[in-house]
GUTOR-474505 format. One line per field, with one value per residue (C-alpha): residue number from 1; x, y, z. Coordinates in Angstrom, 2 decimals, padded with zeros to 5 digits, m for minus. Layout:
N
nr = NUM, ...
c1 = X, ...
c2 = Y, ...
c3 = Z, ...
//
This chain:
317
nr = 1, 2, 3, 4, 5, 6, 7, 8, 9, 10, 11, 12, 13, 14, 15, 16, 17, 18, 19, 20, 21, 22, 23, 24, 25, 26, 27, 28, 29, 30, 31, 32, 33, 34, 35, 36, 37, 38, 39, 40, 41, 42, 43, 44, 45, 46, 47, 48, 49, 50, 51, 52, 53, 54, 55, 56, 57, 58, 59, 60, 61, 62, 63, 64, 65, 66, 67, 68, 69, 70, 71, 72, 73, 74, 75, 76, 77, 78, 79, 80, 81, 82, 83, 84, 85, 86, 87, 88, 89, 90, 91, 92, 93, 94, 95, 96, 97, 98, 99, 100, 101, 102, 103, 104, 105, 106, 107, 108, 109, 110, 111, 112, 113, 114, 115, 116, 117, 118, 119, 120, 121, 122, 123, 124, 125, 126, 127, 128, 129, 130, 131, 132, 133, 134, 135, 136, 137, 138, 139, 140, 141, 142, 143, 144, 145, 146, 147, 148, 149, 150, 151, 152, 153, 154, 155, 156, 157, 158, 159, 160, 161, 162, 163, 164, 165, 166, 167, 168, 169, 170, 171, 172, 173, 174, 175, 176, 177, 178, 179, 180, 181, 182, 183, 184, 185, 186, 187, 188, 189, 190, 191, 192, 193, 194, 195, 196, 197, 198, 199, 200, 201, 202, 203, 204, 205, 206, 207, 208, 209, 210, 211, 212, 213, 214, 215, 216, 217, 218, 219, 220, 221, 222, 223, 224, 225, 226, 227, 228, 229, 230, 231, 232, 233, 234, 235, 236, 237, 238, 239, 240, 241, 242, 243, 244, 245, 246, 247, 248, 249, 250, 251, 252, 253, 254, 255, 256, 257, 258, 259, 260, 261, 262, 263, 264, 265, 266, 267, 268, 269, 270, 271, 272, 273, 274, 275, 276, 277, 278, 279, 280, 281, 282, 283, 284, 285, 286, 287, 288, 289, 290, 291, 292, 293, 294, 295, 296, 297, 298, 299, 300, 301, 302, 303, 304, 305, 306, 307, 308, 309, 310, 311, 312, 313, 314, 315, 316, 317
c1 = 000.00, 001.32, 002.12, 000.36, 002.95, 005.61, 003.78, 004.87, 008.58, 010.21, 011.76, 015.47, 014.92, 012.94, 015.49, 018.21, 017.38, 017.01, 020.28, 021.69, 019.34, 020.15, 018.08, 015.22, 014.98, 015.80, 018.17, 018.22, 021.45, 021.68, 021.36, 024.04, 026.40, 025.62, 026.57, 029.78, 030.79, 031.05, 034.47, 036.94, 039.60, 037.15, 035.66, 039.12, 040.06, 036.77, 037.42, 041.08, 040.12, 037.88, 040.88, 042.39, 045.43, 046.16, 045.92, 048.28, 050.72, 050.49, 051.15, 054.08, 055.55, 055.18, 057.06, 059.86, 060.23, 060.12, 062.80, 065.01, 064.57, 065.11, 067.00, 070.52, 069.94, 068.78, 071.44, 074.46, 076.78, 078.89, 077.76, 081.30, 082.99, 084.37, 082.53, 082.70, 084.50, 083.42, 080.41, 079.16, 075.62, 072.68, 071.86, 075.30, 077.14, 075.52, 077.72, 076.10, 072.50, 071.74, 075.20, 078.14, 079.08, 082.21, 084.26, 082.79, 080.50, 077.26, 074.33, 071.80, 073.68, 073.71, 069.97, 069.20, 071.50, 071.17, 067.44, 067.98, 070.01, 067.60, 064.48, 066.14, 067.13, 063.61, 061.88, 064.37, 064.35, 060.54, 060.52, 062.85, 060.74, 057.54, 059.08, 060.41, 057.37, 054.77, 056.63, 056.90, 053.42, 051.81, 053.40, 052.49, 048.93, 048.13, 049.58, 049.17, 050.12, 053.83, 054.85, 052.93, 054.54, 058.09, 057.73, 056.02, 058.73, 061.28, 059.25, 059.08, 062.85, 063.51, 060.75, 062.26, 065.70, 066.50, 066.08, 068.55, 071.16, 070.81, 071.06, 074.21, 075.76, 074.96, 076.40, 079.50, 080.20, 080.31, 081.43, 079.00, 077.77, 074.34, 073.44, 074.46, 072.52, 069.42, 069.63, 070.25, 067.19, 064.98, 066.25, 065.25, 061.93, 059.83, 058.21, 055.22, 054.53, 054.79, 052.18, 049.84, 050.24, 049.68, 046.43, 045.15, 046.02, 044.42, 041.23, 041.04, 041.93, 038.61, 036.44, 034.25, 036.03, 039.29, 037.51, 035.95, 039.34, 040.80, 037.92, 038.67, 042.20, 044.21, 047.45, 048.82, 051.06, 048.21, 045.87, 048.37, 049.50, 046.37, 043.49, 044.54, 047.40, 045.47, 042.72, 045.27, 047.07, 045.15, 046.38, 049.82, 050.04, 049.20, 051.83, 054.45, 053.74, 054.35, 057.49, 059.04, 058.93, 060.37, 063.18, 064.06, 064.34, 066.41, 068.83, 069.08, 069.84, 072.56, 074.09, 073.99, 076.08, 078.54, 077.33, 076.62, 078.30, 080.83, 080.75, 076.98, 075.44, 072.24, 070.30, 071.20, 074.88, 074.68, 073.22, 075.79, 078.77, 077.73, 076.24, 079.36, 079.10, 075.40, 076.10, 078.42, 076.46, 072.90, 071.75, 073.87, 071.82, 068.47, 067.76, 068.39, 066.39, 063.44, 063.66, 063.53, 060.63, 058.59, 059.25, 058.27, 055.23, 054.11, 054.51, 052.58, 049.71, 049.49, 049.56, 046.71, 044.72, 045.29, 044.22, 040.93, 040.47, 041.11, 039.25, 035.51, 034.61, 035.99, 034.11, 031.72, 029.08
c2 = 000.00, 003.44, 005.75, 009.07, 010.89, 010.06, 011.61, 015.12, 014.32, 013.37, 009.95, 009.44, 008.38, 011.45, 013.68, 012.73, 015.63, 018.03, 017.44, 015.59, 013.87, 014.57, 012.91, 012.20, 015.78, 016.63, 019.56, 021.71, 022.27, 025.80, 024.43, 021.83, 024.54, 026.70, 023.85, 023.11, 026.77, 026.44, 024.78, 027.68, 025.55, 024.02, 027.43, 028.91, 026.05, 026.41, 030.09, 029.45, 026.84, 029.34, 031.62, 030.28, 032.54, 031.28, 027.65, 028.44, 030.03, 027.04, 024.59, 026.68, 026.92, 023.17, 022.52, 024.90, 023.36, 019.82, 020.73, 022.11, 018.91, 016.23, 018.29, 017.86, 014.10, 013.89, 016.34, 015.79, 018.45, 020.72, 024.30, 025.54, 023.04, 024.14, 021.98, 023.96, 026.87, 030.29, 031.92, 028.70, 029.39, 027.26, 023.95, 023.69, 021.25, 018.36, 019.20, 022.65, 022.50, 026.09, 027.36, 028.36, 031.54, 033.66, 030.95, 028.00, 026.82, 025.04, 027.45, 024.62, 023.20, 026.65, 026.98, 023.63, 023.99, 027.75, 027.54, 025.75, 028.57, 031.21, 029.52, 028.64, 032.28, 033.41, 031.03, 031.54, 035.32, 035.32, 033.21, 035.66, 038.57, 037.02, 036.11, 039.62, 041.39, 039.28, 039.52, 043.31, 043.81, 041.44, 043.13, 046.59, 045.70, 043.67, 045.89, 049.28, 052.41, 053.03, 049.67, 050.47, 053.91, 052.64, 049.65, 051.67, 054.34, 051.54, 050.19, 053.62, 054.03, 050.85, 051.65, 054.97, 053.46, 052.24, 048.49, 047.50, 049.93, 048.62, 045.03, 045.93, 047.44, 044.36, 041.99, 044.14, 044.23, 040.45, 037.76, 037.51, 034.02, 032.64, 032.82, 036.47, 037.36, 035.61, 037.33, 040.70, 040.39, 039.24, 041.99, 044.83, 043.50, 043.16, 046.64, 045.99, 042.65, 044.31, 046.91, 044.23, 042.10, 045.15, 046.00, 042.42, 042.15, 045.51, 044.38, 040.89, 041.77, 043.64, 040.70, 038.84, 035.49, 037.15, 038.91, 035.61, 033.86, 036.71, 036.40, 032.69, 033.52, 033.30, 035.26, 037.61, 035.01, 032.50, 035.14, 036.16, 032.67, 030.59, 032.98, 035.86, 034.57, 031.66, 034.06, 036.57, 033.98, 034.29, 037.80, 037.00, 033.89, 035.99, 038.54, 035.82, 034.38, 037.73, 038.30, 035.18, 036.83, 040.06, 038.14, 036.37, 039.72, 041.04, 038.14, 038.68, 042.36, 041.68, 038.97, 041.31, 043.76, 041.03, 040.71, 036.99, 033.79, 032.97, 029.29, 028.87, 029.14, 031.18, 032.68, 036.16, 035.27, 033.96, 037.28, 039.27, 037.30, 037.57, 041.08, 042.51, 039.99, 040.27, 041.28, 038.29, 035.70, 036.90, 033.41, 033.41, 036.38, 035.83, 032.28, 032.98, 036.18, 034.28, 031.75, 034.55, 036.20, 032.99, 032.13, 035.57, 035.58, 032.17, 033.26, 036.48, 034.63, 032.19, 035.11, 036.84, 033.62, 033.21, 036.80, 036.10, 032.83, 034.23, 037.50, 036.86, 040.24, 039.12, 035.80, 035.68, 032.97
c3 = 000.00, m000.89, 001.96, 001.33, 003.39, 000.82, m002.11, m001.16, m001.70, m004.99, m005.18, m005.63, m009.25, m010.21, m008.48, m010.93, m013.21, m010.30, m008.53, m005.55, m003.06, 000.58, 003.30, 000.88, m000.39, m003.99, m004.34, m007.43, m009.32, m007.91, m004.37, m005.03, m006.33, m003.31, m000.98, m002.87, m002.75, 001.02, 000.53, 000.05, m001.63, m004.11, m004.84, m005.42, m007.74, m009.62, m010.25, m011.11, m013.72, m015.46, m016.06, m019.28, m019.04, m015.52, m016.68, m019.55, m017.11, m014.78, m017.62, m018.88, m015.38, m014.90, m018.16, m017.13, m013.66, m015.07, m017.59, m014.83, m012.79, m015.43, m018.01, m016.59, m016.43, m020.05, m021.26, m018.97, m020.38, m018.19, m018.92, m018.21, m020.57, m023.95, m026.48, m029.73, m031.37, m030.04, m031.69, m033.27, m034.60, m033.51, m035.22, m036.84, m034.57, m032.67, m029.68, m029.42, m030.63, m029.60, m030.50, m028.33, m026.52, m026.75, m025.00, m026.87, m024.07, m024.91, m024.71, m024.35, m021.37, m019.81, m020.41, m018.78, m015.77, m015.40, m014.92, m011.63, m010.15, m011.43, m010.06, m006.74, m006.26, m007.15, m004.74, m001.90, m002.20, m002.26, 000.92, 002.68, 001.47, 002.79, 006.16, 006.76, 005.36, 007.17, 010.48, 010.39, 008.94, 011.43, 014.44, 013.17, 012.25, 015.35, 018.09, 016.42, 018.35, 018.87, 017.41, 014.23, 013.95, 014.40, 012.08, 009.36, 009.51, 009.06, 006.13, 004.50, 004.92, 002.95, 000.48, m000.64, m001.18, m004.72, m004.37, m007.07, m005.78, m002.23, m003.42, m005.39, m002.26, m000.19, m002.79, m003.24, 000.50, 000.62, m001.79, m004.73, m003.93, m004.69, m000.99, m000.71, m003.87, m002.52, 000.87, m000.78, m003.01, m000.14, 002.14, m000.19, m001.51, 001.66, 002.17, m000.12, 001.60, 005.02, 004.07, 002.75, 005.88, 008.10, 006.31, 006.61, 010.31, 011.07, 009.33, 010.83, 014.41, 014.73, 013.71, 016.19, 016.08, 017.13, 020.01, 021.02, 021.03, 023.11, 025.56, 025.92, 027.04, 023.80, 023.92, 021.31, 019.68, 019.39, 018.00, 015.35, 014.32, 014.81, 014.30, 012.05, 009.88, 008.27, 007.19, 005.91, 003.76, 000.44, m000.49, 000.91, m001.29, m004.34, m003.34, m002.81, m006.24, m007.91, m005.82, m007.38, m010.80, m009.43, m007.71, m010.97, m012.72, m009.81, m010.13, m013.87, m013.32, m010.76, m012.97, m015.95, m013.91, m012.99, m009.38, m009.32, m008.29, m011.06, m010.09, m010.54, m013.99, m014.22, m017.10, m015.94, m015.85, m019.42, m020.56, m018.58, m019.87, m023.50, m023.61, m025.28, m028.11, m028.90, m032.50, m033.00, m031.01, m030.57, m029.58, m026.39, m025.12, m026.81, m025.63, m021.91, m022.27, m023.74, m020.88, m018.28, m020.11, m020.29, m016.64, m015.35, m017.65, m016.36, m012.74, m013.41, m015.08, m012.17, m009.75, m011.57, m011.50, m007.77, m007.23, m008.99, m007.12, m003.65, m004.11, m003.61, m005.10, m008.46, m008.57, m011.50, m011.56
//
């Protein structure tokens, strides 16, 4: 016998066209999407996937990183070894597919190995930048008052200084090693991150959940690290992504000026070493320049996609 009480609710079979069935109730497609949006990570990924330029940048960046990882194994040539006559054009000798530089070194080997140094400097310098910037910005934004005034004056002092000039001074004072270059870049690039972190901490510290945690006895360190910082991460992640591209350009600029580790091959060093011979061996400068351009472009596209994904105001449904 049919139960009349069940006639008011659609069956699970008839709900297939409506959407997901939850507890006997049929949910429309709009309701299903509304429930799925409640997951921030899934919502961010959904918005990121809709950005075709960001997906292109992510794919390009993955290819570049994969090439840097497996490239030296597939092409085990010393980038400092003399393998061909100087100024050998590309696609002439099998020992130098992309030509040779002014010393006869393989440009392809320099491209494959040099990408490692360039990307390592970019990632490491971005990490240092974020650590310094977030620390100063968090302290200024959370405590306010005198601490905010002092830390912001310090930030403004570093912000008005020419970043490249200051990095050159730091590298010149010490030996131009890869570690010194990385620390120099990270030490001059943090003011913008500090201001962003300060703004986020000032905004979030006034919200109710922070007041509730303070009422329950949470200290300042716990409030900053456990309550505020996780919610301030989305814009900071976007900023860190863009800083990687800036750091790569910084390293290229310092290497172009001869302020780089001579024992570590990087794309910037290849451009700097061969800049005087660009009319005789354009390929020794052009190919590393294209690699830097594509890497920075890929990072920028990914950063723009993350900005759209983490910014609810930009979400378009």
